[in-house]
C-alpha positions as CSV (number, residue, x, y, z in Angstrom):
1,M,0.0,0.0,0.0
2,G,2.8,2.4,0.8
3,H,4.5,1.7,-2.5
4,F,1.3,2.6,-4.3
5,A,1.0,5.8,-2.4
6,F,4.6,6.7,-3.0
7,G,4.0,6.3,-6.7
8,G,1.2,8.9,-6.5
9,G,-1.8,6.5,-6.3
10,N,-4.6,6.2,-3.7
11,P,-4.4,2.7,-2.2
12,V,-8.1,2.7,-1.1
13,E,-9.4,3.7,-4.5
14,A,-7.1,1.1,-6.2
15,L,-8.3,-1.6,-3.8
16,E,-11.9,-0.8,-4.5
17,K,-11.3,-0.7,-8.3
18,Y,-9.1,-3.8,-8.6
19,F,-10.2,-6.0,-5.7
20,N,-11.0,-8.9,-7.9
21,R,-7.5,-9.0,-9.2
22,I,-5.7,-8.8,-5.9
23,W,-4.5,-11.9,-4.1
24,H,-1.6,-10.4,-2.1
25,I,-1.5,-7.3,0.1
26,H,1.7,-5.7,1.3
27,F,0.9,-3.5,4.2
28,K,3.4,-0.6,4.3
29,D,2.9,3.0,5.4
30,F,4.0,6.1,3.5
31,D,5.3,9.4,4.9
32,P,4.0,12.1,2.5
33,K,6.6,14.7,3.7
34,V,9.5,12.5,2.8
35,G,7.7,11.7,-0.5
36,R,7.5,15.4,-1.3
37,D,11.2,15.8,-0.4
38,A,12.0,12.9,-2.6
39,V,10.4,14.6,-5.6
40,E,11.8,18.1,-4.8
41,N,15.3,16.7,-4.3
42,N,15.2,14.1,-7.1
43,Y,15.9,11.2,-4.8
44,D,16.1,7.7,-6.3
45,Y,14.2,4.9,-4.7
46,F,17.0,3.9,-2.4
47,K,17.6,7.4,-1.1
48,S,13.9,7.8,-0.5
49,V,13.9,4.6,1.6
50,E,17.0,5.7,3.5
51,K,15.2,9.0,4.3
52,G,12.2,7.1,5.7
53,V,9.6,7.3,3.0
54,F,8.2,4.1,4.3
55,C,7.4,4.7,8.0
56,E,6.0,2.5,10.7
57,L,2.4,1.4,10.3
58,G,0.0,4.1,11.5
59,K,2.6,6.9,11.3
60,G,2.0,7.8,7.7
61,D,-0.7,8.7,5.3
62,V,-2.2,5.3,4.2
63,D,-5.8,4.8,5.4
64,F,-5.4,1.3,6.7
65,Q,-8.7,1.2,8.5
66,S,-10.5,1.8,5.2
67,I,-8.4,-0.9,3.6
68,V,-9.0,-3.4,6.3
69,N,-12.7,-2.6,6.2
70,I,-12.8,-3.2,2.4
71,L,-10.9,-6.5,2.7
72,N,-13.3,-7.7,5.4
73,E,-16.4,-6.6,3.6
74,K,-15.4,-8.3,0.4
75,G,-14.1,-11.5,2.1
76,F,-10.5,-11.2,1.1
77,D,-8.8,-14.6,1.5
78,G,-5.4,-14.0,0.0
79,W,-2.0,-13.4,1.5
80,S,-1.1,-10.3,3.5
81,V,2.4,-9.2,4.6
82,S,3.6,-6.7,7.1
83,L,7.3,-6.7,7.7
84,C,10.1,-4.7,9.3
85,D,12.5,-3.3,6.7
86,K,16.2,-3.2,7.5
87,E,16.0,0.6,7.1
88,E,13.6,0.6,10.1
89,I,16.1,-1.3,12.1
90,R,19.0,0.9,10.9
91,R,17.1,4.0,12.0
92,G,16.8,2.5,15.5
93,R,13.3,1.1,15.3
94,R,14.2,-2.3,16.8
95,N,10.8,-2.5,18.5
96,S,9.1,-2.1,15.1
97,N,7.7,-5.6,15.1
98,L,6.1,-5.0,18.6
99,S,4.6,-1.7,17.5
100,R,3.4,-3.4,14.3
101,R,1.7,-6.1,16.4
102,R,0.0,-3.4,18.6
103,F,-1.1,-1.6,15.4
104,W,-2.8,-4.7,14.1
105,Q,-4.4,-5.5,17.4
106,D,-6.0,-2.0,17.3
107,M,-7.5,-2.7,13.9
108,T,-10.7,-4.7,13.3
109,L,-9.3,-7.6,11.4
110,D,-12.0,-10.3,11.5
111,N,-10.5,-13.0,9.3
112,L,-7.7,-11.0,7.7
113,I,-5.1,-11.7,10.3
114,K,-5.6,-15.0,12.1
115,N,-2.4,-15.5,14.2
116,I,-0.8,-12.5,15.8
């Protein structure tokens, strides 16, 4: 989801439009300030990642509650992934997996995430 937002798209609109074609969701958040800096300073992908364009879940601009609601309403039964990037660890976010778990526990996930 964060990659789609970084590319200039709206993840919620894309999910609604292309739901029937989606079998895998990669949950990642996007920091719009870093995204703007990346455009203004002509960062490549790797520099953008280094600067933190993909932030911890819930700290960015992606509307995960709407995404989860759509997935639950439509009965999504594909794969979903949420991972800790090495850049998050490098930036001192060693507790990122714990904060990610708390983030998911705060969401209404129904059948989306079965084993946290």
